[in-house]
C-alpha positions in Angstrom: -60.3 -38.5 32.9 -59.6 -40.9 30.8 -59.0 -43.6 33.3 -56.7 -41.4 34.9 -56.5 -41.7 38.8 -57.7 -39.5 41.3 -55.5 -38.1 44.8 -57.4 -40.3 46.8 -57.0 -43.4 44.6 -53.5 -43.1 43.8 -52.4 -42.1 46.9 -54.2 -45.4 48.0 -52.3 -47.6 45.3 -49.2 -46.0 46.1 -49.5 -47.2 50.2 -50.6 -50.3 48.6 -54.1 -50.4 49.0 -55.5 -53.2 48.5 -52.5 -55.6 48.6 -52.9 -55.4 52.6 -51.9 -58.8 54.1 -54.8 -61.4 55.1 -56.1 -60.7 59.4 -52.5 -63.0 61.0 -55.1 -64.8 63.7 -54.0 -68.3 62.0 -51.1 -68.2 62.2 -50.5 -66.0 65.5 -52.5 -69.5 66.9 -50.5 -71.9 65.3 -47.0 -70.2 66.3 -48.0 -69.4 69.6 -49.3 -73.2 69.9 -45.9 -74.7 68.5 -44.2 -72.3 71.2 -45.9 -74.6 74.0 -44.5 -77.7 72.3 -42.1 -80.2 74.4 -39.1 -81.5 71.9 -38.7 -84.1 75.3 -42.6 -85.9 75.3 -42.7 -89.0 74.5 -43.8 -90.3 71.1 -46.9 -92.1 71.3 -48.0 -88.3 74.0 -47.0 -86.2 70.3 -49.6 -84.8 67.9 -49.3 -85.5 64.5 -50.5 -83.8 60.9 -49.1 -85.9 57.8 -49.6 -83.5 55.0 -48.3 -83.3 50.9 -49.2 -80.7 48.5 -49.4 -80.5 45.2 -48.1 -77.8 43.1 -47.8 -76.3 39.7 -43.2 -76.8 39.3 -40.6 -77.3 42.5 -40.1 -73.0 42.3 -40.9 -71.6 45.5 -40.4 -68.1 43.7 -42.5 -69.2 39.9 -44.5 -71.7 41.3 -47.7 -72.4 42.9 -49.8 -74.9 45.4 -52.7 -76.6 43.5 -53.8 -79.0 46.7 -53.1 -79.3 50.1 -53.7 -83.1 51.6 -53.6 -83.8 55.4 -54.1 -86.3 58.4 -53.3 -86.7 62.0 -51.8 -89.3 63.7 -52.7 -89.6 66.9 -51.7 -91.6 70.2 -49.0 -93.2 66.9 -52.8 -93.8 65.0 -53.8 -92.7 61.9 -57.9 -91.1 62.6 -59.0 -91.1 59.3 -62.0 -88.9 60.5 -59.4 -85.8 60.8 -58.5 -85.0 57.5 -58.1 -81.9 55.1 -57.7 -81.9 51.6 -58.5 -78.5 49.2 -58.2 -77.8 45.6 -56.7 -74.8 45.4 -57.0 -72.1 41.9 -53.7 -70.3 41.1 -53.4 -67.2 39.9 -51.0 -68.6 37.1 -52.4 -70.6 34.5 -51.6 -74.6 34.6 -48.5 -75.9 33.2 -49.4 -79.0 31.2 -46.3 -80.9 33.1 -47.8 -80.3 35.9 -51.0 -82.0 35.1 -49.7 -85.0 33.6 -47.7 -85.3 37.4 -50.9 -84.8 39.8 -53.9 -85.0 36.9 -55.2 -81.7 37.8 -56.7 -80.0 34.9 -57.3 -76.7 34.6 -61.4 -77.7 34.3 -60.9 -79.2 38.1 -59.8 -76.4 39.8 -61.8 -73.5 38.0 -64.8 -73.3 41.1 -61.3 -73.7 43.8 -60.9 -71.8 46.1 -57.6 -69.7 46.2 -54.7 -70.2 48.5 -55.7 -67.1 50.4 -58.9 -68.6 51.0 -57.5 -72.2 51.9 -54.6 -71.2 54.2 -56.7 -70.2 57.0 -58.8 -73.3 57.3 -55.3 -75.1 57.0 -53.3 -73.6 60.1 -56.1 -74.9 61.7 -56.1 -77.9 61.0 -52.3 -77.8 62.1 -52.3 -75.4 65.0 -50.4 -76.7 67.3 -49.4 -80.5 65.8 -45.3 -81.7 64.6 -46.0 -81.7 61.0 -44.1 -85.3 58.5 -43.9 -85.1 55.3 -42.0 -86.3 52.8 -39.2 -83.9 51.0 -40.8 -82.1 53.7 -38.9 -79.0 53.3 -40.3 -78.6 49.7 -43.9 -78.5 50.7 -42.6 -76.2 54.1 -41.2 -73.9 51.3 -44.7 -73.0 48.7 -46.7 -73.1 52.8 -43.7 -70.3 54.1 -43.5 -67.8 51.1 -47.5 -67.9 51.1 -47.6 -67.4 54.7 -44.7 -65.0 54.4 -46.8 -63.5 51.5 -49.9 -63.6 53.2 -49.2 -62.9 56.6 -46.1 -61.6 56.9 -44.8 -65.1 59.2 -44.4 -68.0 58.3 -45.4 -71.6 60.4 -43.4 -72.3 63.6 -44.1 -76.2 63.5 -41.1 -78.6 63.6 -40.8 -80.9 60.6 -39.8 -84.6 60.6 -39.4 -85.7 56.9 -39.7 -89.4 56.3 -37.5 -90.0 53.5 -34.7 -88.0 56.4 -35.9 -90.8 58.3 -35.9 -93.8 55.8 -32.2 -92.3 55.4 -32.0 -93.1 59.7 -32.9 -96.4 59.3 -31.3 -97.5 56.4 -27.7 -97.0 57.3 -28.8 -99.0 60.8 -30.0 -101.9 58.7 -26.9 -102.1 57.1 -24.1 -99.5 59.1 -20.5 -98.5 56.4 -22.0 -100.9 54.2 -24.9 -98.2 54.1 -24.2 -95.6 50.2 -26.2 -92.9 50.2 -25.0 -92.4 47.0 -26.0 -95.5 45.0 -28.6 -94.7 42.4 -30.2 -97.6 42.6 -31.5 -98.1 46.3 -34.4 -95.1 46.1 -36.5 -93.2 48.6 -40.0 -92.4 46.2 -42.4 -92.6 48.7 -44.1 -95.1 46.3 -40.7 -97.3 46.2 -40.3 -97.2 50.2 -44.1 -98.3 50.3 -43.2 -101.6 48.4 -40.1 -102.4 49.3 -41.7 -102.4 53.3 -45.2 -103.6 52.7 -47.2 -101.1 53.1 -50.6 -100.0 51.8 -50.0 -98.9 48.2 -52.2 -95.7 47.6 -52.6 -93.6 44.5 -49.4 -91.2 44.0 -49.2 -87.5 42.9 -52.6 -86.7 45.2 -52.3 -84.2 48.1 -54.4 -86.0 50.4 -53.9 -89.9 49.0 -49.7 -89.0 49.4 -50.3 -87.9 52.7 -52.1 -91.0 53.7 -48.7 -92.9 52.5 -46.5 -91.0 54.2 -48.1 -91.4 56.8 -48.3 -95.3 56.9 -43.9 -95.0 55.9 -44.2 -92.6 58.8 -46.1 -94.8 61.6 -43.6 -98.0 60.0 -40.3 -95.7 60.4 -41.4 -94.5 64.5 -41.6 -98.5 64.7 -38.6 -99.2 64.0 -36.9 -96.4 65.4 -38.2 -97.0 68.7 -36.9 -100.6 68.5 -33.5 -98.9 68.6 -34.0 -97.1 71.9 -36.1 -94.5 70.2 -38.2 -93.0 72.4 -38.8 -88.5 73.0 -39.3 -86.2 70.0 -35.9 -84.6 70.5 -34.1 -88.3 70.2 -36.7 -89.2 67.3 -35.1 -85.4 65.5 -31.0 -86.1 65.9 -30.4 -89.2 64.2 -31.5 -87.4 60.7 -31.0 -83.3 62.4 -34.2 -82.4 61.4 -34.4 -78.3 61.5 -38.1 -76.5 62.6 -38.5 -74.7 59.7 -38.8 -70.8 59.2 -37.6 -70.1 55.3 
């Protein structure tokens, strides 16, 4: 036959067989739990998952996730025992520039599972929790793109961005004297940790960055609570954070 497809194979390819979406149970359970979240709940009663991803680049359309890290916050305390961390084998070759940034070499990920195998466990870990990240828009753009491709849906978790929280707190400190365009004032995760005297973790590692973000989040929430912010809805308001549904 010279490699030709027979009729059943040709019809299967035409109808998209071999490219079926993964079973939707993991994301369905997560999104159903998220719909039950009460925005008026006191912050100390909320469960947060602080996350970070390492990437091959910054374009969700072209680049891929190569590592996911996350840690839990409950009762406004970091739970060291409740964490998620996995390397991810991308479909594309690892760009040299990304390896220089996060030090994940092709040799380290050759035996790593693909994202389709990592996502179900991650979605179970974040199920029904509030997500926290530093510039979380980027992490969620990649996760939403992958979930849409694999499940036909995107995570419905409300998200909080520690970068926006830090800018909100800086504005409260400086009032009208705060210049949001002042390039000398860095809101880089490591810079903020040093500025506020927080524990320092190695940067550009998904789990370490999630831990760094968790400490920053608790510091900022403590400061903002002193201004009268008590609930999740009140915490969302000053930084205009929204649920991400890319």
